[in-house]
PyMOL Python script that loads the backbone (N, CA, C, O; Angstrom):
from pymol import cmd

cmd.read_pdbstr("""\
ATOM      1  N   MET A   1       0.851  -1.177   0.000  1.00  0.00           N
ATOM      2  CA  MET A   1       0.000   0.000   0.000  1.00  0.00           C
ATOM      3  C   MET A   1       0.893   1.235   0.000  1.00  0.00           C
ATOM      4  O   MET A   1       1.940   1.260   0.647  1.00  0.00           O
ATOM      5  N   ASN A   2       0.473   2.238  -0.721  1.00  0.00           N
ATOM      6  CA  ASN A   2       1.176   3.514  -0.787  1.00  0.00           C
ATOM      7  C   ASN A   2       0.761   4.369   0.400  1.00  0.00           C
ATOM      8  O   ASN A   2      -0.427   4.508   0.693  1.00  0.00           O
ATOM      9  N   ILE A   3       1.734   4.933   1.071  1.00  0.00           N
ATOM     10  CA  ILE A   3       1.473   5.691   2.295  1.00  0.00           C
ATOM     11  C   ILE A   3       2.007   7.106   2.129  1.00  0.00           C
ATOM     12  O   ILE A   3       3.132   7.316   1.677  1.00  0.00           O
ATOM     13  N   LYS A   4       1.168   8.075   2.509  1.00  0.00           N
ATOM     14  CA  LYS A   4       1.547   9.494   2.457  1.00  0.00           C
ATOM     15  C   LYS A   4       1.070  10.158   3.752  1.00  0.00           C
ATOM     16  O   LYS A   4       0.057   9.750   4.320  1.00  0.00           O
ATOM     17  N   PRO A   5       1.788  11.167   4.214  1.00  0.00           N
ATOM     18  CA  PRO A   5       1.306  11.924   5.375  1.00  0.00           C
ATOM     19  C   PRO A   5       0.115  12.793   4.970  1.00  0.00           C
ATOM     20  O   PRO A   5       0.010  13.211   3.817  1.00  0.00           O
ATOM     21  N   SER A   6      -0.766  13.058   5.909  1.00  0.00           N
ATOM     22  CA  SER A   6      -1.960  13.858   5.608  1.00  0.00           C
ATOM     23  C   SER A   6      -1.606  15.257   5.118  1.00  0.00           C
ATOM     24  O   SER A   6      -2.401  15.884   4.418  1.00  0.00           O
ATOM     25  N   THR A   7      -0.428  15.754   5.475  1.00  0.00           N
ATOM     26  CA  THR A   7      -0.029  17.087   5.008  1.00  0.00           C
ATOM     27  C   THR A   7       0.096  17.132   3.487  1.00  0.00           C
ATOM     28  O   THR A   7      -0.014  18.205   2.894  1.00  0.00           O
ATOM     29  N   THR A   8       0.325  15.983   2.849  1.00  0.00           N
ATOM     30  CA  THR A   8       0.451  15.936   1.390  1.00  0.00           C
ATOM     31  C   THR A   8      -0.798  16.482   0.724  1.00  0.00           C
ATOM     32  O   THR A   8      -0.710  17.262  -0.223  1.00  0.00           O
ATOM     33  N   ILE A   9      -1.943  16.081   1.207  1.00  0.00           N
ATOM     34  CA  ILE A   9      -3.205  16.510   0.582  1.00  0.00           C
ATOM     35  C   ILE A   9      -3.492  17.978   0.909  1.00  0.00           C
ATOM     36  O   ILE A   9      -4.048  18.705   0.086  1.00  0.00           O
ATOM     37  N   ARG A  10      -3.114  18.403   2.099  1.00  0.00           N
ATOM     38  CA  ARG A  10      -3.360  19.802   2.478  1.00  0.00           C
ATOM     39  C   ARG A  10      -2.439  20.766   1.741  1.00  0.00           C
ATOM     40  O   ARG A  10      -2.850  21.867   1.374  1.00  0.00           O
ATOM     41  N   GLN A  11      -1.194  20.354   1.527  1.00  0.00           N
ATOM     42  CA  GLN A  11      -0.218  21.254   0.918  1.00  0.00           C
ATOM     43  C   GLN A  11      -0.330  21.331  -0.603  1.00  0.00           C
ATOM     44  O   GLN A  11      -0.015  22.360  -1.201  1.00  0.00           O
ATOM     45  N   ASN A  12      -0.786  20.228  -1.234  1.00  0.00           N
ATOM     46  CA  ASN A  12      -0.822  20.219  -2.691  1.00  0.00           C
ATOM     47  C   ASN A  12      -1.933  19.285  -3.169  1.00  0.00           C
ATOM     48  O   ASN A  12      -1.667  18.177  -3.634  1.00  0.00           O
ATOM     49  N   TYR A  13      -3.174  19.744  -3.049  1.00  0.00           N
ATOM     50  CA  TYR A  13      -4.306  18.890  -3.424  1.00  0.00           C
ATOM     51  C   TYR A  13      -4.219  18.437  -4.880  1.00  0.00           C
ATOM     52  O   TYR A  13      -4.402  17.256  -5.175  1.00  0.00           O
ATOM     53  N   ASN A  14      -3.939  19.371  -5.793  1.00  0.00           N
ATOM     54  CA  ASN A  14      -3.898  19.017  -7.213  1.00  0.00           C
ATOM     55  C   ASN A  14      -2.828  17.966  -7.506  1.00  0.00           C
ATOM     56  O   ASN A  14      -3.061  17.022  -8.261  1.00  0.00           O
ATOM     57  N   GLY A  15      -1.669  18.138  -6.907  1.00  0.00           N
ATOM     58  CA  GLY A  15      -0.598  17.156  -7.088  1.00  0.00           C
ATOM     59  C   GLY A  15      -0.974  15.804  -6.506  1.00  0.00           C
ATOM     60  O   GLY A  15      -0.697  14.764  -7.104  1.00  0.00           O
ATOM     61  N   PHE A  16      -1.607  15.820  -5.331  1.00  0.00           N
ATOM     62  CA  PHE A  16      -2.025  14.572  -4.692  1.00  0.00           C
ATOM     63  C   PHE A  16      -3.103  13.882  -5.518  1.00  0.00           C
ATOM     64  O   PHE A  16      -3.081  12.661  -5.676  1.00  0.00           O
ATOM     65  N   SER A  17      -4.037  14.651  -6.039  1.00  0.00           N
ATOM     66  CA  SER A  17      -5.098  14.094  -6.889  1.00  0.00           C
ATOM     67  C   SER A  17      -4.494  13.439  -8.127  1.00  0.00           C
ATOM     68  O   SER A  17      -4.872  12.329  -8.503  1.00  0.00           O
ATOM     69  N   LYS A  18      -3.551  14.141  -8.755  1.00  0.00           N
ATOM     70  CA  LYS A  18      -2.894  13.585  -9.937  1.00  0.00           C
ATOM     71  C   LYS A  18      -2.169  12.293  -9.582  1.00  0.00           C
ATOM     72  O   LYS A  18      -2.226  11.322 -10.337  1.00  0.00           O
ATOM     73  N   TYR A  19      -1.494  12.273  -8.449  1.00  0.00           N
ATOM     74  CA  TYR A  19      -0.789  11.084  -7.973  1.00  0.00           C
ATOM     75  C   TYR A  19      -1.753   9.905  -7.823  1.00  0.00           C
ATOM     76  O   TYR A  19      -1.464   8.797  -8.277  1.00  0.00           O
ATOM     77  N   CYS A  20      -2.894  10.149  -7.188  1.00  0.00           N
ATOM     78  CA  CYS A  20      -3.887   9.078  -6.982  1.00  0.00           C
ATOM     79  C   CYS A  20      -4.415   8.549  -8.318  1.00  0.00           C
ATOM     80  O   CYS A  20      -4.589   7.341  -8.478  1.00  0.00           O
ATOM     81  N   HIS A  21      -4.669   9.434  -9.267  1.00  0.00           N
ATOM     82  CA  HIS A  21      -5.167   9.012 -10.573  1.00  0.00           C
ATOM     83  C   HIS A  21      -4.118   8.215 -11.339  1.00  0.00           C
ATOM     84  O   HIS A  21      -4.437   7.208 -11.972  1.00  0.00           O
ATOM     85  N   GLU A  22      -2.875   8.663 -11.281  1.00  0.00           N
ATOM     86  CA  GLU A  22      -1.806   7.960 -11.995  1.00  0.00           C
ATOM     87  C   GLU A  22      -1.489   6.619 -11.340  1.00  0.00           C
ATOM     88  O   GLU A  22      -1.243   5.628 -12.028  1.00  0.00           O
ATOM     89  N   LEU A  23      -1.497   6.593 -10.020  1.00  0.00           N
ATOM     90  CA  LEU A  23      -1.199   5.374  -9.280  1.00  0.00           C
ATOM     91  C   LEU A  23      -2.306   4.343  -9.480  1.00  0.00           C
ATOM     92  O   LEU A  23      -2.041   3.152  -9.638  1.00  0.00           O
ATOM     93  N   ASP A  24      -3.551   4.822  -9.472  1.00  0.00           N
ATOM     94  CA  ASP A  24      -4.726   3.978  -9.695  1.00  0.00           C
ATOM     95  C   ASP A  24      -4.861   2.883  -8.644  1.00  0.00           C
ATOM     96  O   ASP A  24      -5.347   1.790  -8.935  1.00  0.00           O
ATOM     97  N   GLU A  25      -4.431   3.178  -7.429  1.00  0.00           N
ATOM     98  CA  GLU A  25      -4.545   2.280  -6.284  1.00  0.00           C
ATOM     99  C   GLU A  25      -4.872   3.118  -5.057  1.00  0.00           C
ATOM    100  O   GLU A  25      -4.690   4.336  -5.074  1.00  0.00           O
ATOM    101  N   PRO A  26      -5.351   2.486  -3.997  1.00  0.00           N
ATOM    102  CA  PRO A  26      -5.605   3.235  -2.761  1.00  0.00           C
ATOM    103  C   PRO A  26      -4.310   3.799  -2.171  1.00  0.00           C
ATOM    104  O   PRO A  26      -3.241   3.201  -2.298  1.00  0.00           O
ATOM    105  N   VAL A  27      -4.429   4.952  -1.531  1.00  0.00           N
ATOM    106  CA  VAL A  27      -3.303   5.595  -0.848  1.00  0.00           C
ATOM    107  C   VAL A  27      -3.708   5.804   0.606  1.00  0.00           C
ATOM    108  O   VAL A  27      -4.757   6.383   0.890  1.00  0.00           O
ATOM    109  N   MET A  28      -2.869   5.327   1.527  1.00  0.00           N
ATOM    110  CA  MET A  28      -3.155   5.505   2.948  1.00  0.00           C
ATOM    111  C   MET A  28      -2.577   6.845   3.395  1.00  0.00           C
ATOM    112  O   MET A  28      -1.416   7.157   3.131  1.00  0.00           O
ATOM    113  N   LEU A  29      -3.402   7.620   4.071  1.00  0.00           N
ATOM    114  CA  LEU A  29      -2.930   8.882   4.655  1.00  0.00           C
ATOM    115  C   LEU A  29      -2.713   8.658   6.142  1.00  0.00           C
ATOM    116  O   LEU A  29      -3.530   8.038   6.824  1.00  0.00           O
ATOM    117  N   THR A  30      -1.586   9.181   6.630  1.00  0.00           N
ATOM    118  CA  THR A  30      -1.296   9.058   8.054  1.00  0.00           C
ATOM    119  C   THR A  30      -1.455  10.405   8.735  1.00  0.00           C
ATOM    120  O   THR A  30      -1.309  11.460   8.117  1.00  0.00           O
ATOM    121  N   ARG A  31      -1.753  10.342  10.003  1.00  0.00           N
ATOM    122  CA  ARG A  31      -1.816  11.547  10.830  1.00  0.00           C
ATOM    123  C   ARG A  31      -1.032  11.254  12.095  1.00  0.00           C
ATOM    124  O   ARG A  31      -1.324  10.295  12.810  1.00  0.00           O
ATOM    125  N   ASN A  32      -0.050  12.072  12.364  1.00  0.00           N
ATOM    126  CA  ASN A  32       0.851  11.862  13.502  1.00  0.00           C
ATOM    127  C   ASN A  32       1.490  10.472  13.452  1.00  0.00           C
ATOM    128  O   ASN A  32       1.681   9.826  14.482  1.00  0.00           O
ATOM    129  N   GLY A  33       1.816  10.028  12.245  1.00  0.00           N
ATOM    130  CA  GLY A  33       2.496   8.752  12.079  1.00  0.00           C
ATOM    131  C   GLY A  33       1.604   7.524  12.152  1.00  0.00           C
ATOM    132  O   GLY A  33       2.095   6.401  12.036  1.00  0.00           O
ATOM    133  N   GLU A  34       0.319   7.712  12.339  1.00  0.00           N
ATOM    134  CA  GLU A  34      -0.629   6.597  12.445  1.00  0.00           C
ATOM    135  C   GLU A  34      -1.564   6.587  11.241  1.00  0.00           C
ATOM    136  O   GLU A  34      -1.927   7.644  10.725  1.00  0.00           O
ATOM    137  N   ALA A  35      -1.949   5.401  10.797  1.00  0.00           N
ATOM    138  CA  ALA A  35      -2.901   5.282   9.687  1.00  0.00           C
ATOM    139  C   ALA A  35      -4.189   5.998  10.057  1.00  0.00           C
ATOM    140  O   ALA A  35      -4.704   5.843  11.164  1.00  0.00           O
ATOM    141  N   ASP A  36      -4.705   6.786   9.114  1.00  0.00           N
ATOM    142  CA  ASP A  36      -5.913   7.571   9.392  1.00  0.00           C
ATOM    143  C   ASP A  36      -6.982   7.361   8.327  1.00  0.00           C
ATOM    144  O   ASP A  36      -8.116   7.017   8.661  1.00  0.00           O
ATOM    145  N   LEU A  37      -6.650   7.559   7.056  1.00  0.00           N
ATOM    146  CA  LEU A  37      -7.617   7.462   5.962  1.00  0.00           C
ATOM    147  C   LEU A  37      -7.024   6.698   4.788  1.00  0.00           C
ATOM    148  O   LEU A  37      -5.806   6.572   4.659  1.00  0.00           O
ATOM    149  N   VAL A  38      -7.908   6.192   3.936  1.00  0.00           N
ATOM    150  CA  VAL A  38      -7.491   5.598   2.669  1.00  0.00           C
ATOM    151  C   VAL A  38      -8.220   6.359   1.571  1.00  0.00           C
ATOM    152  O   VAL A  38      -9.437   6.532   1.629  1.00  0.00           O
ATOM    153  N   VAL A  39      -7.465   6.816   0.563  1.00  0.00           N
ATOM    154  CA  VAL A  39      -8.009   7.636  -0.514  1.00  0.00           C
ATOM    155  C   VAL A  39      -7.702   6.952  -1.842  1.00  0.00           C
ATOM    156  O   VAL A  39      -6.638   6.356  -2.010  1.00  0.00           O
ATOM    157  N   MET A  40      -8.644   7.041  -2.787  1.00  0.00           N
ATOM    158  CA  MET A  40      -8.407   6.508  -4.133  1.00  0.00           C
ATOM    159  C   MET A  40      -9.186   7.333  -5.131  1.00  0.00           C
ATOM    160  O   MET A  40     -10.103   8.069  -4.768  1.00  0.00           O
ATOM    161  N   SER A  41      -8.812   7.206  -6.396  1.00  0.00           N
ATOM    162  CA  SER A  41      -9.527   7.930  -7.442  1.00  0.00           C
ATOM    163  C   SER A  41     -10.941   7.363  -7.573  1.00  0.00           C
ATOM    164  O   SER A  41     -11.212   6.233  -7.167  1.00  0.00           O
ATOM    165  N   HIS A  42     -11.814   8.153  -8.135  1.00  0.00           N
ATOM    166  CA  HIS A  42     -13.189   7.704  -8.329  1.00  0.00           C
ATOM    167  C   HIS A  42     -13.236   6.495  -9.244  1.00  0.00           C
ATOM    168  O   HIS A  42     -14.017   5.572  -9.010  1.00  0.00           O
ATOM    169  N   GLU A  43     -12.416   6.485 -10.279  1.00  0.00           N
ATOM    170  CA  GLU A  43     -12.393   5.349 -11.209  1.00  0.00           C
ATOM    171  C   GLU A  43     -11.980   4.069 -10.498  1.00  0.00           C
ATOM    172  O   GLU A  43     -12.583   3.018 -10.715  1.00  0.00           O
ATOM    173  N   ALA A  44     -10.956   4.148  -9.650  1.00  0.00           N
ATOM    174  CA  ALA A  44     -10.505   2.970  -8.900  1.00  0.00           C
ATOM    175  C   ALA A  44     -11.604   2.491  -7.961  1.00  0.00           C
ATOM    176  O   ALA A  44     -11.810   1.289  -7.797  1.00  0.00           O
ATOM    177  N   PHE A  45     -12.314   3.444  -7.341  1.00  0.00           N
ATOM    178  CA  PHE A  45     -13.416   3.096  -6.444  1.00  0.00           C
ATOM    179  C   PHE A  45     -14.528   2.374  -7.195  1.00  0.00           C
ATOM    180  O   PHE A  45     -15.055   1.370  -6.715  1.00  0.00           O
ATOM    181  N   ARG A  46     -14.885   2.883  -8.373  1.00  0.00           N
ATOM    182  CA  ARG A  46     -15.951   2.246  -9.165  1.00  0.00           C
ATOM    183  C   ARG A  46     -15.577   0.820  -9.560  1.00  0.00           C
ATOM    184  O   ARG A  46     -16.414  -0.081  -9.513  1.00  0.00           O
ATOM    185  N   ARG A  47     -14.304   0.616  -9.954  1.00  0.00           N
ATOM    186  CA  ARG A  47     -13.856  -0.737 -10.306  1.00  0.00           C
ATOM    187  C   ARG A  47     -13.910  -1.655  -9.092  1.00  0.00           C
ATOM    188  O   ARG A  47     -14.290  -2.821  -9.206  1.00  0.00           O
ATOM    189  N   MET A  48     -13.532  -1.132  -7.932  1.00  0.00           N
ATOM    190  CA  MET A  48     -13.575  -1.923  -6.711  1.00  0.00           C
ATOM    191  C   MET A  48     -15.016  -2.322  -6.398  1.00  0.00           C
ATOM    192  O   MET A  48     -15.283  -3.470  -6.042  1.00  0.00           O
ATOM    193  N   GLU A  49     -15.942  -1.374  -6.532  1.00  0.00           N
ATOM    194  CA  GLU A  49     -17.361  -1.669  -6.321  1.00  0.00           C
ATOM    195  C   GLU A  49     -17.843  -2.757  -7.270  1.00  0.00           C
ATOM    196  O   GLU A  49     -18.546  -3.679  -6.855  1.00  0.00           O
ATOM    197  N   ALA A  50     -17.472  -2.654  -8.533  1.00  0.00           N
ATOM    198  CA  ALA A  50     -17.892  -3.642  -9.532  1.00  0.00           C
ATOM    199  C   ALA A  50     -17.342  -5.021  -9.191  1.00  0.00           C
ATOM    200  O   ALA A  50     -18.049  -6.018  -9.335  1.00  0.00           O
ATOM    201  N   ARG A  51     -16.084  -5.091  -8.740  1.00  0.00           N
ATOM    202  CA  ARG A  51     -15.499  -6.384  -8.347  1.00  0.00           C
ATOM    203  C   ARG A  51     -16.254  -6.990  -7.175  1.00  0.00           C
ATOM    204  O   ARG A  51     -16.516  -8.193  -7.153  1.00  0.00           O
ATOM    205  N   ILE A  52     -16.603  -6.158  -6.202  1.00  0.00           N
ATOM    206  CA  ILE A  52     -17.323  -6.646  -5.030  1.00  0.00           C
ATOM    207  C   ILE A  52     -18.695  -7.185  -5.432  1.00  0.00           C
ATOM    208  O   ILE A  52     -19.112  -8.242  -4.958  1.00  0.00           O
ATOM    209  N   LYS A  53     -19.396  -6.460  -6.306  1.00  0.00           N
ATOM    210  CA  LYS A  53     -20.708  -6.924  -6.768  1.00  0.00           C
ATOM    211  C   LYS A  53     -20.590  -8.241  -7.524  1.00  0.00           C
ATOM    212  O   LYS A  53     -21.401  -9.146  -7.329  1.00  0.00           O
ATOM    213  N   LEU A  54     -19.582  -8.352  -8.388  1.00  0.00           N
ATOM    214  CA  LEU A  54     -19.372  -9.578  -9.139  1.00  0.00           C
ATOM    215  C   LEU A  54     -19.045 -10.737  -8.206  1.00  0.00           C
ATOM    216  O   LEU A  54     -19.579 -11.834  -8.370  1.00  0.00           O
ATOM    217  N   GLN A  55     -18.172 -10.505  -7.229  1.00  0.00           N
ATOM    218  CA  GLN A  55     -17.831 -11.553  -6.268  1.00  0.00           C
ATOM    219  C   GLN A  55     -19.071 -12.023  -5.511  1.00  0.00           C
ATOM    220  O   GLN A  55     -19.241 -13.217  -5.264  1.00  0.00           O
ATOM    221  N   SER A  56     -19.923 -11.085  -5.151  1.00  0.00           N
ATOM    222  CA  SER A  56     -21.155 -11.426  -4.443  1.00  0.00           C
ATOM    223  C   SER A  56     -22.046 -12.317  -5.303  1.00  0.00           C
ATOM    224  O   SER A  56     -22.588 -13.313  -4.823  1.00  0.00           O
ATOM    225  N   LYS A  57     -22.195 -11.953  -6.573  1.00  0.00           N
ATOM    226  CA  LYS A  57     -23.018 -12.757  -7.476  1.00  0.00           C
ATOM    227  C   LYS A  57     -22.418 -14.141  -7.698  1.00  0.00           C
ATOM    228  O   LYS A  57     -23.145 -15.130  -7.784  1.00  0.00           O
ATOM    229  N   LEU A  58     -21.088 -14.209  -7.790  1.00  0.00           N
ATOM    230  CA  LEU A  58     -20.434 -15.503  -7.973  1.00  0.00           C
ATOM    231  C   LEU A  58     -20.606 -16.390  -6.741  1.00  0.00           C
ATOM    232  O   LEU A  58     -20.785 -17.601  -6.867  1.00  0.00           O
ATOM    233  N   LEU A  59     -20.552 -15.788  -5.554  1.00  0.00           N
ATOM    234  CA  LEU A  59     -20.772 -16.564  -4.334  1.00  0.00           C
ATOM    235  C   LEU A  59     -22.187 -17.133  -4.282  1.00  0.00           C
ATOM    236  O   LEU A  59     -22.391 -18.272  -3.862  1.00  0.00           O
ATOM    237  N   ILE A  60     -23.158 -16.335  -4.711  1.00  0.00           N
ATOM    238  CA  ILE A  60     -24.544 -16.808  -4.759  1.00  0.00           C
ATOM    239  C   ILE A  60     -24.665 -17.966  -5.734  1.00  0.00           C
ATOM    240  O   ILE A  60     -25.306 -18.972  -5.432  1.00  0.00           O
ATOM    241  N   ALA A  61     -24.048 -17.826  -6.910  1.00  0.00           N
ATOM    242  CA  ALA A  61     -24.106 -18.890  -7.920  1.00  0.00           C
ATOM    243  C   ALA A  61     -23.439 -20.163  -7.406  1.00  0.00           C
ATOM    244  O   ALA A  61     -23.956 -21.260  -7.615  1.00  0.00           O
ATOM    245  N   GLU A  62     -22.298 -20.025  -6.738  1.00  0.00           N
ATOM    246  CA  GLU A  62     -21.617 -21.200  -6.194  1.00  0.00           C
ATOM    247  C   GLU A  62     -22.465 -21.890  -5.140  1.00  0.00           C
ATOM    248  O   GLU A  62     -22.507 -23.118  -5.070  1.00  0.00           O
ATOM    249  N   LYS A  63     -23.140 -21.094  -4.323  1.00  0.00           N
ATOM    250  CA  LYS A  63     -24.024 -21.656  -3.295  1.00  0.00           C
ATOM    251  C   LYS A  63     -25.180 -22.405  -3.951  1.00  0.00           C
ATOM    252  O   LYS A  63     -25.538 -23.501  -3.521  1.00  0.00           O
ATOM    253  N   GLN A  64     -25.760 -21.816  -4.987  1.00  0.00           N
ATOM    254  CA  GLN A  64     -26.855 -22.468  -5.691  1.00  0.00           C
ATOM    255  C   GLN A  64     -26.400 -23.794  -6.299  1.00  0.00           C
ATOM    256  O   GLN A  64     -27.127 -24.785  -6.235  1.00  0.00           O
ATOM    257  N   LEU A  65     -25.215 -23.819  -6.884  1.00  0.00           N
ATOM    258  CA  LEU A  65     -24.683 -25.063  -7.448  1.00  0.00           C
ATOM    259  C   LEU A  65     -24.459 -26.103  -6.357  1.00  0.00           C
ATOM    260  O   LEU A  65     -24.802 -27.272  -6.531  1.00  0.00           O
ATOM    261  N   ALA A  66     -23.887 -25.681  -5.239  1.00  0.00           N
ATOM    262  CA  ALA A  66     -23.613 -26.599  -4.133  1.00  0.00           C
ATOM    263  C   ALA A  66     -24.903 -27.201  -3.576  1.00  0.00           C
ATOM    264  O   ALA A  66     -24.914 -28.336  -3.101  1.00  0.00           O
ATOM    265  N   GLU A  67     -25.987 -26.429  -3.639  1.00  0.00           N
ATOM    266  CA  GLU A  67     -27.281 -26.902  -3.133  1.00  0.00           C
ATOM    267  C   GLU A  67     -28.052 -27.693  -4.181  1.00  0.00           C
ATOM    268  O   GLU A  67     -29.179 -28.125  -3.940  1.00  0.00           O
ATOM    269  N   GLY A  68     -27.435 -27.880  -5.349  1.00  0.00           N
ATOM    270  CA  GLY A  68     -28.063 -28.705  -6.384  1.00  0.00           C
ATOM    271  C   GLY A  68     -29.137 -28.014  -7.198  1.00  0.00           C
ATOM    272  O   GLY A  68     -29.954 -28.675  -7.839  1.00  0.00           O
ATOM    273  N   GLU A  69     -29.146 -26.701  -7.179  1.00  0.00           N
ATOM    274  CA  GLU A  69     -30.145 -25.963  -7.959  1.00  0.00           C
ATOM    275  C   GLU A  69     -29.954 -26.241  -9.452  1.00  0.00           C
ATOM    276  O   GLU A  69     -28.829 -26.348  -9.942  1.00  0.00           O
ATOM    277  N   GLN A  70     -31.054 -26.350 -10.146  1.00  0.00           N
ATOM    278  CA  GLN A  70     -31.037 -26.675 -11.571  1.00  0.00           C
ATOM    279  C   GLN A  70     -30.395 -25.540 -12.378  1.00  0.00           C
ATOM    280  O   GLN A  70     -30.713 -24.368 -12.174  1.00  0.00           O
ATOM    281  N   LEU A  71     -29.502 -25.895 -13.285  1.00  0.00           N
ATOM    282  CA  LEU A  71     -28.857 -24.908 -14.142  1.00  0.00           C
ATOM    283  C   LEU A  71     -29.750 -24.590 -15.338  1.00  0.00           C
ATOM    284  O   LEU A  71     -30.579 -25.404 -15.747  1.00  0.00           O
ATOM    285  N   ILE A  72     -29.566 -23.395 -15.889  1.00  0.00           N
ATOM    286  CA  ILE A  72     -30.293 -22.990 -17.086  1.00  0.00           C
ATOM    287  C   ILE A  72     -29.364 -23.210 -18.270  1.00  0.00           C
ATOM    288  O   ILE A  72     -28.190 -22.844 -18.217  1.00  0.00           O
ATOM    289  N   LYS A  73     -29.878 -23.798 -19.325  1.00  0.00           N
ATOM    290  CA  LYS A  73     -29.070 -24.072 -20.512  1.00  0.00           C
ATOM    291  C   LYS A  73     -28.655 -22.760 -21.192  1.00  0.00           C
ATOM    292  O   LYS A  73     -29.352 -21.748 -21.127  1.00  0.00           O
ATOM    293  N   HIS A  74     -27.510 -22.824 -21.833  1.00  0.00           N
ATOM    294  CA  HIS A  74     -26.939 -21.651 -22.504  1.00  0.00           C
ATOM    295  C   HIS A  74     -27.924 -21.009 -23.474  1.00  0.00           C
ATOM    296  O   HIS A  74     -28.079 -19.788 -23.479  1.00  0.00           O
ATOM    297  N   ASP A  75     -28.588 -21.817 -24.293  1.00  0.00           N
ATOM    298  CA  ASP A  75     -29.528 -21.269 -25.281  1.00  0.00           C
ATOM    299  C   ASP A  75     -30.649 -20.482 -24.611  1.00  0.00           C
ATOM    300  O   ASP A  75     -31.081 -19.450 -25.125  1.00  0.00           O
ATOM    301  N   GLU A  76     -31.119 -20.970 -23.463  1.00  0.00           N
ATOM    302  CA  GLU A  76     -32.193 -20.271 -22.742  1.00  0.00           C
ATOM    303  C   GLU A  76     -31.679 -18.947 -22.170  1.00  0.00           C
ATOM    304  O   GLU A  76     -32.380 -17.936 -22.223  1.00  0.00           O
ATOM    305  N   VAL A  77     -30.480 -18.949 -21.632  1.00  0.00           N
ATOM    306  CA  VAL A  77     -29.884 -17.713 -21.103  1.00  0.00           C
ATOM    307  C   VAL A  77     -29.770 -16.679 -22.216  1.00  0.00           C
ATOM    308  O   VAL A  77     -30.142 -15.520 -22.031  1.00  0.00           O
ATOM    309  N   MET A  78     -29.255 -17.097 -23.375  1.00  0.00           N
ATOM    310  CA  MET A  78     -29.084 -16.180 -24.488  1.00  0.00           C
ATOM    311  C   MET A  78     -30.437 -15.658 -24.984  1.00  0.00           C
ATOM    312  O   MET A  78     -30.553 -14.491 -25.356  1.00  0.00           O
ATOM    313  N   ALA A  79     -31.450 -16.515 -24.990  1.00  0.00           N
ATOM    314  CA  ALA A  79     -32.781 -16.091 -25.417  1.00  0.00           C
ATOM    315  C   ALA A  79     -33.341 -15.040 -24.456  1.00  0.00           C
ATOM    316  O   ALA A  79     -33.952 -14.064 -24.890  1.00  0.00           O
ATOM    317  N   ARG A  80     -33.132 -15.240 -23.150  1.00  0.00           N
ATOM    318  CA  ARG A  80     -33.607 -14.264 -22.154  1.00  0.00           C
ATOM    319  C   ARG A  80     -32.903 -12.923 -22.343  1.00  0.00           C
ATOM    320  O   ARG A  80     -33.533 -11.867 -22.287  1.00  0.00           O
ATOM    321  N   ILE A  81     -31.605 -12.975 -22.563  1.00  0.00           N
ATOM    322  CA  ILE A  81     -30.844 -11.734 -22.778  1.00  0.00           C
ATOM    323  C   ILE A  81     -31.345 -11.017 -24.028  1.00  0.00           C
ATOM    324  O   ILE A  81     -31.520  -9.798 -24.021  1.00  0.00           O
ATOM    325  N   GLN A  82     -31.575 -11.770 -25.096  1.00  0.00           N
ATOM    326  CA  GLN A  82     -32.038 -11.164 -26.342  1.00  0.00           C
ATOM    327  C   GLN A  82     -33.414 -10.524 -26.156  1.00  0.00           C
ATOM    328  O   GLN A  82     -33.675  -9.450 -26.697  1.00  0.00           O
ATOM    329  N   ARG A  83     -34.296 -11.178 -25.395  1.00  0.00           N
ATOM    330  CA  ARG A  83     -35.632 -10.597 -25.135  1.00  0.00           C
ATOM    331  C   ARG A  83     -35.498  -9.275 -24.375  1.00  0.00           C
ATOM    332  O   ARG A  83     -36.222  -8.321 -24.657  1.00  0.00           O
ATOM    333  N   LYS A  84     -34.573  -9.218 -23.412  1.00  0.00           N
ATOM    334  CA  LYS A  84     -34.374  -7.980 -22.662  1.00  0.00           C
ATOM    335  C   LYS A  84     -33.820  -6.879 -23.561  1.00  0.00           C
ATOM    336  O   LYS A  84     -34.230  -5.723 -23.456  1.00  0.00           O
ATOM    337  N   ILE A  85     -32.896  -7.233 -24.440  1.00  0.00           N
ATOM    338  CA  ILE A  85     -32.341  -6.261 -25.383  1.00  0.00           C
ATOM    339  C   ILE A  85     -33.451  -5.750 -26.309  1.00  0.00           C
ATOM    340  O   ILE A  85     -33.566  -4.546 -26.536  1.00  0.00           O
ATOM    341  N   ASP A  86     -34.255  -6.656 -26.834  1.00  0.00           N
ATOM    342  CA  ASP A  86     -35.338  -6.276 -27.725  1.00  0.00           C
ATOM    343  C   ASP A  86     -36.356  -5.382 -27.028  1.00  0.00           C
ATOM    344  O   ASP A  86     -36.891  -4.454 -27.634  1.00  0.00           O
ATOM    345  N   ALA A  87     -36.624  -5.662 -25.745  1.00  0.00           N
ATOM    346  CA  ALA A  87     -37.599  -4.873 -24.990  1.00  0.00           C
ATOM    347  C   ALA A  87     -37.107  -3.443 -24.792  1.00  0.00           C
ATOM    348  O   ALA A  87     -37.917  -2.516 -24.749  1.00  0.00           O
ATOM    349  N   THR A  88     -35.807  -3.250 -24.673  1.00  0.00           N
ATOM    350  CA  THR A  88     -35.278  -1.887 -24.474  1.00  0.00           C
ATOM    351  C   THR A  88     -35.309  -1.078 -25.766  1.00  0.00           C
ATOM    352  O   THR A  88     -35.263   0.152 -25.728  1.00  0.00           O
ATOM    353  N   LYS A  89     -35.385  -1.757 -26.906  1.00  0.00           N
ATOM    354  CA  LYS A  89     -35.415  -1.073 -28.199  1.00  0.00           C
ATOM    355  C   LYS A  89     -36.801  -0.561 -28.516  1.00  0.00           C
ATOM    356  O   LYS A  89     -36.954   0.307 -29.376  1.00  0.00           O
ATOM    357  N   GLU A  90     -37.800  -1.068 -27.855  1.00  0.00           N
ATOM    358  CA  GLU A  90     -39.191  -0.684 -28.168  1.00  0.00           C
ATOM    359  C   GLU A  90     -39.558   0.646 -27.580  1.00  0.00           C
ATOM    360  O   GLU A  90     -40.687   1.106 -27.753  1.00  0.00           O
TER     361      GLU A  90
END
""", "prot")
cmd.dss("prot")
cmd.show_as("cartoon", "prot")
cmd.util.cbc("prot")
cmd.orient("prot")
């Protein structure tokens, strides 16, 4: 993890913002030498949110498989997707 003192953001917000965008990872801010906050670009945050949502859906699917829930055939899945696409065009 990248660590910066909290004074970094106070002294040069634009530079710190650019750093976060270029780094594209969370940055830990310290206060008095102790971890205080974690900051990241909005794009990195959105990707993190998407990963969490996907992981959640995959866990649900794995649980359903483990419990023996019936799978839907590929052709049926594709047909459902196509119906939804067609419905949005109307």
